[in-house]
ROSE-4610 file (N, C-alpha, C; in Angstrom, 1 decimal, always signed):
// ROSE-4610
residu = [M/M/M/E/E/E/D/D/D/K/K/K/N/N/N/T/T/T/I/I/I/S/S/S/S/S/S/R/R/R/I/I/I/L/L/L/N/N/N/S/S/S/A/A/A/S/S/S/V/V/V/M/M/M/F/F/F/F/F/F/K/K/K/Y/Y/Y/G/G/G/Y/Y/Y/S/S/S/K/K/K/S/S/S/T/T/T/A/A/A/D/D/D/E/E/E/I/I/I/A/A/A/R/R/R/E/E/E/A/A/A/G/G/G/V/V/V/S/S/S/K/K/K/R/R/R/T/T/T/M/M/M/Y/Y/Y/K/K/K/Y/Y/Y/Y/Y/Y/P/P/P/G/G/G/K/K/K/S/S/S/N/N/N/I/I/I/L/L/L/E/E/E/H/H/H/L/L/L/I/I/I/D/D/D/M/M/M/K/K/K/I/I/I/S/S/S/I/I/I/L/L/L/H/H/H/Q/Q/Q/Q/Q/Q/M/M/M/Q/Q/Q/D/D/D/I/I/I/L/L/L/N/N/N/S/S/S/D/D/D/F/F/F/D/D/D/F/F/F/P/P/P/E/E/E/K/K/K/L/L/L/K/K/K/K/K/K/S/S/S/V/V/V/S/S/S/T/T/T/V/V/V/T/T/T/A/A/A/T/T/T/L/L/L/Q/Q/Q/E/E/E/I/I/I/N/N/N/R/R/R/D/D/D/F/F/F/L/L/L/D/D/D/D/D/D/I/I/I/R/R/R/K/K/K/S/S/S/V/V/V/P/P/P/E/E/E/I/I/I/W/W/W/Q/Q/Q/K/K/K/I/I/I/S/S/S/D/D/D/Y/Y/Y/K/K/K/K/K/K/E/E/E/L/L/L/V/V/V/E/E/E/K/K/K/Y/Y/Y/Y/Y/Y/T/T/T/K/K/K/I/I/I/L/L/L/F/F/F/E/E/E/G/G/G/K/K/K/K/K/K/S/S/S/G/G/G/H/H/H/F/F/F/K/K/K/E/E/E/N/N/N/I/I/I/N/N/N/I/I/I/G/G/G/V/V/V/A/A/A/V/V/V/L/L/L/L/L/L/M/M/M/M/M/M/N/N/N/A/A/A/M/M/M/E/E/E/L/L/L/I/I/I/L/L/L/N/N/N/P/P/P/P/P/P/A/A/A/K/K/K/G/G/G/G/G/G/L/L/L/P/P/P/E/E/E/E/E/E/L/L/L/E/E/E/K/K/K/H/H/H/V/V/V/P/P/P/A/A/A/K/K/K/A/A/A/E/E/E/V/V/V/L/L/L/F/F/F/D/D/D/E/E/E/V/V/V/L/L/L/E/E/E/L/L/L/I/I/I/Y/Y/Y/N/N/N/G/G/G/I/I/I/L/L/L/A/A/A/N/N/N/D/D/D]
num = [1/1/1/2/2/2/3/3/3/4/4/4/5/5/5/6/6/6/7/7/7/8/8/8/9/9/9/10/10/10/11/11/11/12/12/12/13/13/13/14/14/14/15/15/15/16/16/16/17/17/17/18/18/18/19/19/19/20/20/20/21/21/21/22/22/22/23/23/23/24/24/24/25/25/25/26/26/26/27/27/27/28/28/28/29/29/29/30/30/30/31/31/31/32/32/32/33/33/33/34/34/34/35/35/35/36/36/36/37/37/37/38/38/38/39/39/39/40/40/40/41/41/41/42/42/42/43/43/43/44/44/44/45/45/45/46/46/46/47/47/47/48/48/48/49/49/49/50/50/50/51/51/51/52/52/52/53/53/53/54/54/54/55/55/55/56/56/56/57/57/57/58/58/58/59/59/59/60/60/60/61/61/61/62/62/62/63/63/63/64/64/64/65/65/65/66/66/66/67/67/67/68/68/68/69/69/69/70/70/70/71/71/71/72/72/72/73/73/73/74/74/74/75/75/75/76/76/76/77/77/77/78/78/78/79/79/79/80/80/80/81/81/81/82/82/82/83/83/83/84/84/84/85/85/85/86/86/86/87/87/87/88/88/88/89/89/89/90/90/90/91/91/91/92/92/92/93/93/93/94/94/94/95/95/95/96/96/96/97/97/97/98/98/98/99/99/99/100/100/100/101/101/101/102/102/102/103/103/103/104/104/104/105/105/105/106/106/106/107/107/107/108/108/108/109/109/109/110/110/110/111/111/111/112/112/112/113/113/113/114/114/114/115/115/115/116/116/116/117/117/117/118/118/118/119/119/119/120/120/120/121/121/121/122/122/122/123/123/123/124/124/124/125/125/125/126/126/126/127/127/127/128/128/128/129/129/129/130/130/130/131/131/131/132/132/132/133/133/133/134/134/134/135/135/135/136/136/136/137/137/137/138/138/138/139/139/139/140/140/140/141/141/141/142/142/142/143/143/143/144/144/144/145/145/145/146/146/146/147/147/147/148/148/148/149/149/149/150/150/150/151/151/151/152/152/152/153/153/153/154/154/154/155/155/155/156/156/156/157/157/157/158/158/158/159/159/159/160/160/160/161/161/161/162/162/162/163/163/163/164/164/164/165/165/165/166/166/166/167/167/167/168/168/168/169/169/169/170/170/170/171/171/171/172/172/172/173/173/173/174/174/174/175/175/175/176/176/176/177/177/177/178/178/178/179/179/179/180/180/180/181/181/181/182/182/182/183/183/183/184/184/184/185/185/185/186/186/186/187/187/187/188/188/188/189/189/189/190/190/190/191/191/191/192/192/192/193/193/193/194/194/194/195/195/195/196/196/196/197/197/197/198/198/198/199/199/199/200/200/200/201/201/201]
x = [+60.3/+59.3/+59.2/+59.2/+59.2/+57.9/+58.1/+56.9/+56.0/+54.7/+53.8/+53.9/+54.2/+54.4/+55.6/+56.6/+57.8/+57.5/+56.8/+56.4/+55.6/+54.6/+53.7/+54.5/+55.4/+56.2/+57.1/+57.6/+58.5/+57.7/+56.4/+55.6/+55.2/+54.9/+54.5/+55.7/+56.9/+58.1/+58.4/+58.4/+58.7/+57.7/+56.4/+55.4/+55.6/+55.9/+56.0/+57.1/+58.3/+59.4/+59.0/+58.4/+58.0/+56.9/+55.9/+54.8/+55.4/+56.2/+56.7/+57.8/+58.5/+59.6/+59.1/+58.2/+57.8/+56.3/+55.6/+54.2/+53.3/+52.1/+51.2/+50.8/+50.4/+49.9/+51.0/+52.3/+53.4/+54.0/+53.6/+54.1/+53.2/+53.7/+52.8/+52.9/+51.9/+51.9/+53.1/+53.5/+54.6/+55.9/+56.1/+57.3/+57.4/+56.2/+56.2/+56.6/+56.0/+56.3/+57.7/+58.3/+59.7/+60.6/+60.3/+61.1/+61.0/+59.9/+59.7/+60.3/+60.6/+61.2/+60.2/+58.9/+57.9/+57.2/+56.4/+55.7/+54.4/+53.9/+52.7/+51.5/+51.5/+50.5/+50.6/+51.8/+52.0/+51.5/+51.9/+51.5/+50.0/+49.3/+47.8/+47.2/+47.9/+47.3/+47.2/+48.1/+48.2/+47.3/+47.5/+46.8/+46.2/+44.8/+44.2/+44.5/+45.0/+45.3/+46.2/+46.7/+47.6/+47.0/+45.7/+45.0/+44.9/+44.8/+44.8/+46.1/+47.2/+48.5/+48.6/+48.2/+48.2/+47.3/+46.1/+45.2/+45.8/+46.4/+47.1/+48.2/+49.0/+50.1/+49.5/+48.4/+47.8/+47.3/+46.6/+46.0/+47.1/+48.3/+49.4/+49.9/+50.1/+50.5/+49.6/+48.3/+47.2/+47.2/+47.3/+47.3/+48.5/+49.7/+50.9/+50.8/+50.3/+50.2/+49.2/+48.1/+47.0/+47.6/+48.4/+49.0/+50.0/+50.8/+51.8/+51.2/+50.1/+49.4/+48.7/+48.1/+47.5/+48.5/+49.7/+50.7/+51.1/+51.3/+51.6/+50.5/+49.3/+48.2/+48.1/+48.4/+48.3/+49.6/+50.6/+51.9/+51.8/+52.9/+52.9/+53.7/+54.0/+54.7/+53.8/+54.4/+53.7/+53.2/+52.4/+51.9/+52.9/+53.9/+54.9/+55.5/+55.8/+56.5/+55.5/+54.2/+53.2/+53.0/+52.9/+52.7/+53.9/+55.1/+56.3/+56.4/+56.1/+56.2/+55.1/+53.9/+52.8/+53.2/+53.7/+54.1/+55.2/+56.2/+57.3/+56.8/+55.9/+55.3/+54.6/+53.7/+53.0/+53.9/+54.9/+55.8/+56.6/+57.0/+57.7/+56.9/+55.6/+54.7/+54.6/+54.6/+54.4/+55.7/+56.9/+58.1/+58.4/+57.7/+57.9/+56.9/+55.9/+54.8/+55.1/+54.9/+55.0/+53.7/+53.5/+52.3/+51.9/+52.9/+52.6/+52.0/+52.6/+52.0/+50.6/+50.3/+48.9/+48.0/+48.4/+47.6/+47.3/+48.3/+48.2/+47.1/+47.2/+46.2/+44.8/+44.7/+43.4/+42.7/+43.5/+43.0/+42.8/+43.7/+43.8/+42.9/+42.9/+42.1/+41.4/+40.3/+39.6/+39.0/+38.7/+38.2/+39.3/+40.5/+41.6/+41.9/+41.8/+42.0/+41.0/+39.8/+38.8/+39.1/+39.6/+40.1/+41.1/+42.1/+43.1/+42.5/+41.6/+40.9/+40.1/+39.4/+38.6/+39.5/+40.7/+41.5/+42.2/+42.4/+42.9/+42.0/+40.7/+39.7/+39.7/+39.8/+39.9/+41.1/+42.2/+43.5/+43.4/+42.8/+42.7/+41.7/+40.5/+39.4/+39.8/+40.4/+40.6/+41.8/+42.9/+44.1/+44.5/+44.5/+45.0/+44.0/+42.7/+41.7/+42.0/+42.3/+42.6/+43.9/+44.9/+46.2/+46.1/+45.3/+45.2/+44.4/+43.3/+42.6/+43.5/+44.3/+45.2/+46.2/+46.6/+47.5/+46.9/+45.6/+44.9/+44.7/+44.3/+44.1/+45.3/+46.5/+47.8/+48.4/+47.6/+48.1/+49.0/+49.2/+50.1/+49.5/+48.2/+47.6/+47.0/+46.8/+46.1/+44.7/+44.1/+42.8/+41.7/+41.9/+40.9/+41.1/+42.0/+42.2/+41.0/+40.4/+39.3/+39.9/+39.8/+40.4/+39.6/+38.3/+37.6/+38.2/+38.6/+39.2/+40.6/+41.3/+42.6/+42.5/+41.5/+41.2/+40.9/+40.0/+39.6/+40.9/+41.8/+43.0/+43.8/+43.9/+44.6/+44.0/+42.7/+42.0/+42.3/+42.3/+42.6/+44.0/+44.9/+46.3/+46.5/+45.8/+45.9/+45.3/+44.2/+43.5/+44.5/+45.2/+46.2/+47.2/+47.7/+48.7/+48.2/+47.1/+46.6/+45.8/+45.4/+44.7/+45.3/+46.6/+47.3/+46.7/+46.7/+46.3/+47.1/+46.5/+47.2/+48.4/+49.4/+50.6/+50.1/+50.6/+50.2/+49.0/+48.6/+47.5/+48.0/+49.3/+49.9/+50.8/+51.0/+52.0/+53.3/+54.0/+55.3/+56.2/+56.3/+57.2/+56.9/+55.6/+55.2/+55.3/+54.9/+54.9/+56.2/+57.3/+58.6/+59.0/+58.3/+58.6/+57.8/+56.8/+56.0/+56.7/+56.9/+57.6/+56.9/+57.7/+57.1/+56.8/+57.6/+57.4/+56.4/+55.5/+54.3/+54.8/+55.8/+56.2/+56.8/+57.4/+58.0/+56.8/+55.9/+54.7/+53.9/+53.7/+52.9/+53.6/+54.9/+55.7/+55.7/+55.7/+55.7/+54.4/+53.3/+51.9/+51.7/+52.1/+51.9/+52.8/+53.9/+54.7/+54.0/+53.3/+52.5/+51.3/+50.7/+49.5/+50.0/+51.1/+51.5/+52.2/+53.1/+53.9/+53.4/+52.5/+52.0/+53.1/+52.7/+53.6/+54.2/+53.8/+54.3/+55.6/+56.5/+57.8/+57.5/+58.3/+58.2/+58.7/+58.0/+58.4/+59.9]
y = [+94.5/+94.1/+92.6/+92.2/+90.8/+90.1/+88.9/+88.1/+87.7/+87.8/+87.5/+86.1/+85.1/+83.7/+83.6/+84.4/+84.3/+84.8/+85.9/+86.4/+85.5/+84.9/+83.9/+82.7/+82.2/+81.1/+81.4/+82.6/+83.0/+83.0/+83.5/+83.5/+82.1/+81.3/+79.9/+79.1/+79.3/+78.6/+79.1/+80.4/+80.9/+80.4/+80.4/+80.0/+78.5/+77.7/+76.3/+76.0/+76.6/+76.4/+76.8/+77.9/+78.4/+77.6/+77.2/+76.3/+75.0/+74.4/+73.1/+73.2/+74.3/+74.4/+75.0/+76.0/+76.6/+76.3/+75.8/+75.5/+76.6/+76.2/+77.2/+78.4/+78.1/+79.1/+80.1/+79.6/+80.4/+81.2/+81.0/+81.8/+82.9/+84.1/+85.3/+85.7/+86.5/+87.0/+88.0/+88.7/+89.6/+88.9/+87.8/+86.9/+86.3/+85.8/+85.2/+86.2/+87.4/+88.4/+88.8/+89.0/+89.3/+88.3/+87.0/+85.9/+85.8/+86.2/+86.1/+87.4/+88.4/+89.6/+90.5/+90.5/+91.3/+92.0/+93.1/+93.7/+92.9/+93.1/+92.4/+92.8/+94.0/+94.5/+93.8/+93.6/+92.8/+91.4/+90.8/+89.4/+89.2/+90.2/+90.1/+90.3/+90.8/+90.9/+89.5/+88.6/+87.2/+86.3/+86.5/+85.6/+86.5/+86.6/+87.4/+87.2/+86.0/+85.6/+84.4/+84.2/+83.1/+81.8/+81.6/+80.4/+80.1/+81.1/+81.0/+80.4/+80.8/+80.3/+78.8/+78.5/+77.1/+76.2/+76.7/+75.9/+75.7/+76.7/+76.6/+75.6/+75.6/+74.6/+73.2/+73.0/+71.7/+71.2/+72.2/+71.8/+71.4/+72.1/+71.7/+70.3/+70.0/+68.7/+67.6/+67.9/+66.9/+66.6/+67.7/+67.6/+66.8/+67.1/+66.3/+64.9/+64.6/+63.2/+62.5/+63.1/+62.5/+62.0/+62.9/+62.5/+61.4/+61.5/+60.4/+59.0/+59.0/+57.8/+57.2/+58.1/+57.7/+57.1/+57.7/+57.1/+55.7/+55.5/+54.2/+53.2/+53.6/+52.7/+52.3/+53.2/+52.9/+52.3/+52.1/+51.5/+50.0/+49.5/+48.0/+47.3/+48.0/+47.4/+46.2/+45.2/+44.1/+44.7/+43.8/+44.3/+44.7/+43.9/+44.4/+45.7/+45.9/+47.2/+48.3/+48.1/+49.2/+49.6/+48.5/+48.8/+49.6/+49.1/+49.8/+51.2/+51.5/+52.8/+53.7/+53.2/+54.0/+54.4/+53.5/+53.8/+54.8/+54.7/+55.6/+57.0/+57.0/+58.3/+59.0/+58.3/+58.9/+59.3/+58.5/+58.9/+60.1/+60.2/+61.4/+62.7/+62.6/+63.7/+64.0/+63.0/+63.2/+63.5/+63.5/+63.6/+64.8/+65.9/+67.2/+67.3/+66.4/+66.5/+65.7/+66.4/+65.7/+65.8/+65.1/+65.1/+66.5/+67.3/+68.6/+69.5/+69.4/+70.2/+69.9/+68.6/+68.1/+68.5/+68.5/+68.9/+70.4/+71.1/+72.6/+72.9/+72.2/+72.5/+72.1/+71.0/+70.6/+71.6/+72.2/+73.2/+74.6/+75.0/+76.3/+76.6/+75.6/+75.8/+74.5/+74.2/+72.9/+72.7/+73.8/+73.6/+73.0/+73.4/+72.9/+71.4/+71.3/+69.9/+68.9/+69.4/+68.5/+68.2/+69.1/+68.8/+67.8/+67.8/+66.8/+65.5/+65.5/+64.2/+63.6/+64.4/+63.9/+63.3/+63.9/+63.4/+62.1/+62.0/+60.7/+59.5/+59.7/+58.7/+58.4/+59.5/+59.3/+58.6/+58.9/+58.2/+56.7/+56.3/+54.9/+54.2/+54.8/+54.3/+54.2/+55.2/+55.3/+54.5/+54.6/+54.0/+52.7/+52.7/+51.5/+50.3/+50.6/+49.6/+48.8/+49.6/+48.9/+48.2/+48.7/+48.1/+46.8/+46.8/+45.6/+44.5/+44.9/+43.9/+43.3/+44.1/+43.6/+42.6/+42.9/+42.0/+40.7/+40.7/+39.4/+38.6/+39.4/+38.7/+38.0/+38.6/+38.1/+37.0/+36.7/+35.6/+36.0/+37.3/+37.7/+37.6/+37.4/+37.3/+35.9/+35.5/+34.2/+34.3/+33.2/+33.2/+33.7/+33.4/+33.8/+35.2/+36.0/+37.3/+38.2/+38.9/+39.8/+41.2/+41.6/+42.8/+44.0/+43.8/+44.9/+45.3/+44.2/+44.4/+45.1/+44.7/+45.3/+46.7/+47.1/+48.5/+49.3/+48.7/+49.3/+49.6/+48.6/+48.8/+49.9/+50.0/+51.1/+52.4/+52.5/+53.8/+54.2/+53.2/+53.5/+53.9/+53.3/+53.7/+55.1/+55.5/+56.9/+57.9/+57.4/+58.2/+58.4/+57.3/+57.3/+58.4/+58.4/+59.4/+60.8/+61.0/+62.4/+62.9/+62.0/+62.4/+61.6/+61.8/+61.0/+61.2/+60.2/+60.4/+61.4/+62.1/+63.1/+62.4/+63.2/+62.7/+62.4/+61.3/+60.8/+59.8/+59.5/+58.6/+57.1/+56.9/+55.6/+55.7/+54.5/+54.5/+55.0/+55.7/+56.3/+55.4/+54.1/+53.1/+52.8/+52.9/+52.6/+53.9/+55.0/+56.3/+56.6/+56.3/+56.6/+55.8/+54.7/+53.9/+54.3/+55.2/+55.6/+56.7/+56.4/+57.4/+58.8/+59.9/+61.2/+61.7/+61.2/+61.6/+60.7/+61.4/+60.7/+59.7/+60.0/+59.0/+57.7/+57.8/+56.6/+55.8/+56.5/+55.8/+55.1/+55.8/+55.2/+53.9/+54.0/+52.9/+51.7/+51.9/+50.8/+50.2/+51.0/+50.5/+49.6/+50.0/+49.2/+47.9/+48.0/+46.8/+45.8/+46.2/+45.3/+44.7/+45.6/+45.1/+44.1/+44.4/+43.5/+42.2/+42.3/+41.2/+40.6/+41.3/+40.7/+40.9/+40.3/+40.4/+39.1/+38.0/+36.7/+36.4/+35.8/+35.4/+34.3/+34.3/+33.2/+31.9/+30.8/+29.5/+29.1]
z = [+63.5/+64.5/+64.7/+66.0/+66.3/+65.9/+65.4/+64.9/+66.1/+65.9/+66.9/+67.5/+66.6/+67.0/+67.9/+67.6/+68.4/+69.9/+70.0/+71.3/+72.0/+71.3/+72.0/+72.5/+71.7/+72.1/+73.3/+73.3/+74.5/+75.7/+75.6/+76.8/+77.3/+76.3/+76.7/+77.2/+76.6/+77.1/+78.5/+78.8/+80.1/+81.1/+80.8/+81.7/+82.0/+81.0/+81.2/+82.2/+82.0/+82.9/+84.3/+84.5/+85.8/+86.5/+85.7/+86.3/+86.8/+86.1/+86.5/+87.5/+87.6/+88.5/+89.9/+89.8/+91.1/+91.4/+90.4/+90.7/+90.0/+89.7/+89.0/+89.9/+91.1/+92.0/+92.5/+92.5/+92.9/+91.8/+90.6/+89.5/+89.1/+89.2/+88.9/+87.5/+87.1/+85.7/+85.5/+86.5/+86.4/+86.2/+86.9/+86.8/+85.4/+84.9/+83.6/+82.5/+82.6/+81.6/+81.6/+82.9/+83.0/+82.4/+82.7/+82.2/+80.7/+80.1/+78.6/+78.0/+78.8/+78.2/+77.5/+78.0/+77.5/+78.7/+78.4/+79.4/+79.7/+80.9/+81.2/+80.3/+79.9/+79.0/+77.7/+77.2/+75.9/+76.1/+77.2/+77.5/+77.5/+78.1/+78.1/+76.8/+75.8/+74.4/+73.8/+74.3/+73.8/+74.6/+75.9/+76.9/+78.0/+78.1/+79.0/+80.5/+80.8/+82.2/+82.3/+83.5/+83.7/+83.4/+83.7/+83.5/+82.0/+81.2/+79.7/+79.2/+79.8/+79.4/+79.7/+80.9/+81.3/+80.4/+80.1/+79.3/+77.9/+77.4/+76.1/+76.1/+77.2/+77.3/+77.4/+78.2/+78.3/+77.0/+76.2/+74.9/+73.9/+74.0/+73.1/+73.4/+74.7/+75.1/+74.7/+74.9/+74.5/+73.0/+72.3/+70.8/+70.3/+70.9/+70.5/+70.9/+72.1/+72.6/+71.7/+71.4/+70.6/+69.2/+68.6/+67.3/+67.4/+68.5/+68.7/+68.9/+69.7/+70.0/+68.8/+68.0/+66.8/+65.8/+65.7/+64.9/+65.3/+66.6/+67.2/+66.9/+67.1/+66.8/+65.4/+64.5/+63.0/+62.5/+63.3/+62.8/+62.6/+62.0/+61.8/+62.9/+64.0/+65.2/+65.7/+66.3/+66.9/+68.3/+69.0/+70.3/+71.3/+71.6/+72.7/+72.3/+71.0/+70.7/+70.7/+70.4/+70.5/+71.9/+72.8/+74.2/+74.8/+74.4/+74.9/+74.4/+73.1/+72.6/+73.1/+73.4/+73.9/+75.3/+76.1/+77.5/+77.5/+76.7/+76.7/+76.2/+75.3/+74.8/+75.9/+76.6/+77.7/+78.8/+79.2/+80.3/+79.9/+78.6/+78.2/+78.4/+78.1/+78.3/+79.8/+80.6/+82.1/+82.8/+82.1/+82.9/+83.7/+83.3/+84.1/+85.2/+85.2/+86.2/+87.5/+88.6/+89.9/+90.6/+91.7/+92.5/+93.0/+93.4/+93.9/+92.8/+91.6/+90.5/+90.2/+90.2/+89.9/+91.0/+92.2/+93.3/+93.3/+92.9/+92.7/+91.6/+90.5/+89.4/+89.9/+90.5/+91.0/+91.9/+92.8/+93.7/+93.1/+92.2/+91.7/+90.5/+89.6/+88.4/+88.0/+88.8/+88.6/+87.2/+86.5/+85.1/+84.2/+84.4/+83.6/+84.1/+85.4/+85.9/+85.3/+85.2/+84.6/+83.1/+82.4/+81.0/+81.0/+81.9/+82.0/+82.3/+83.3/+83.7/+82.6/+81.8/+80.7/+79.6/+79.4/+78.4/+78.8/+80.1/+80.7/+80.3/+80.4/+80.1/+78.6/+77.8/+76.3/+75.9/+76.6/+76.2/+76.4/+77.5/+77.8/+76.9/+76.8/+76.0/+74.5/+74.0/+72.5/+72.1/+72.9/+72.4/+73.1/+74.5/+75.2/+75.0/+74.9/+74.7/+73.4/+72.3/+71.0/+71.1/+71.8/+71.9/+72.6/+73.7/+74.6/+73.8/+73.1/+72.3/+71.2/+70.7/+69.6/+70.3/+71.5/+72.2/+72.5/+72.9/+73.1/+71.8/+70.8/+69.5/+69.0/+69.2/+68.7/+69.7/+70.8/+71.6/+72.7/+73.0/+74.1/+75.5/+75.6/+76.9/+77.0/+78.2/+78.5/+78.0/+77.5/+76.9/+77.9/+79.2/+80.2/+80.7/+80.2/+80.6/+80.2/+81.1/+80.7/+80.4/+79.1/+78.6/+79.3/+79.5/+80.2/+81.5/+82.3/+83.6/+83.4/+82.4/+82.1/+81.8/+81.0/+80.7/+81.9/+82.8/+84.0/+84.9/+85.0/+85.7/+85.1/+83.8/+83.1/+83.5/+83.5/+83.8/+85.2/+86.1/+87.5/+87.7/+86.9/+87.0/+86.6/+85.5/+85.1/+86.2/+86.8/+87.8/+89.0/+89.3/+90.5/+90.2/+88.9/+88.6/+88.5/+87.9/+87.7/+88.9/+89.8/+91.0/+92.2/+92.5/+93.5/+94.9/+95.7/+97.1/+97.8/+98.8/+99.6/+100.3/+100.4/+101.2/+102.6/+103.1/+104.4/+104.3/+103.1/+102.9/+103.1/+103.0/+103.2/+104.5/+105.1/+106.2/+105.7/+106.6/+106.2/+105.5/+106.0/+105.4/+104.0/+103.6/+102.2/+101.4/+102.0/+101.3/+100.7/+101.4/+100.8/+99.6/+99.4/+98.2/+97.0/+97.1/+96.0/+95.2/+93.9/+93.1/+93.1/+93.2/+93.2/+91.8/+90.9/+89.5/+88.8/+88.1/+87.4/+86.4/+85.7/+84.6/+85.2/+86.3/+87.0/+87.6/+88.2/+88.8/+87.7/+86.6/+85.5/+84.9/+84.7/+84.2/+85.1/+86.4/+87.4/+87.5/+87.4/+87.4/+86.2/+85.0/+83.8/+83.9/+84.5/+84.6/+85.5/+86.5/+87.3/+86.5/+85.7/+85.0/+83.9/+83.3/+82.2/+82.6/+83.6/+84.1/+85.4/+86.1/+87.4/+88.5/+89.7/+90.8/+91.2/+90.6/+90.9/+90.2/+90.9/+90.2/+89.2/+88.2/+87.2/+87.8/+87.3/+87.8/+87.3]
């Protein structure tokens, strides 16, 4: 008899592939069950509905990201390395996410969208605030830099990524230069925050 954890993992893996490839709303319970090689009845024994599968996947990603960020924060790395590793960790988590997927979640399952939005705030407040203060203390920022403003910019960067403006919100000439993938957008926004837009003398 197949292990329950194995069946659950197959369902989650199949759903994850379909959600990110086709979108949440376009992936049906029948298709997920078929992809996982189980009956829909069996799938419902583990997850009562499609939204429960999505919520479990999101919870797993949040839990893993939380532990990774905590490890970085507690490490002996200097500020530049902590910032670099924290950015690469977040972008690795976001690499499968695009604007269409996020927009789909916001419209289809607002309660799960709210969970993602709440964690975004926690991520910035709990981890990036401490990393940025550490950077200022170690002399990596100018003395007159306001860390509160830097944190606010970071929160708005996360909001921009998790709640992107509707397509067409920018002139077409600018729109085509905005990265579609969340991890690329996040990386470029942080590059602007950390290094600015002015050329070096």
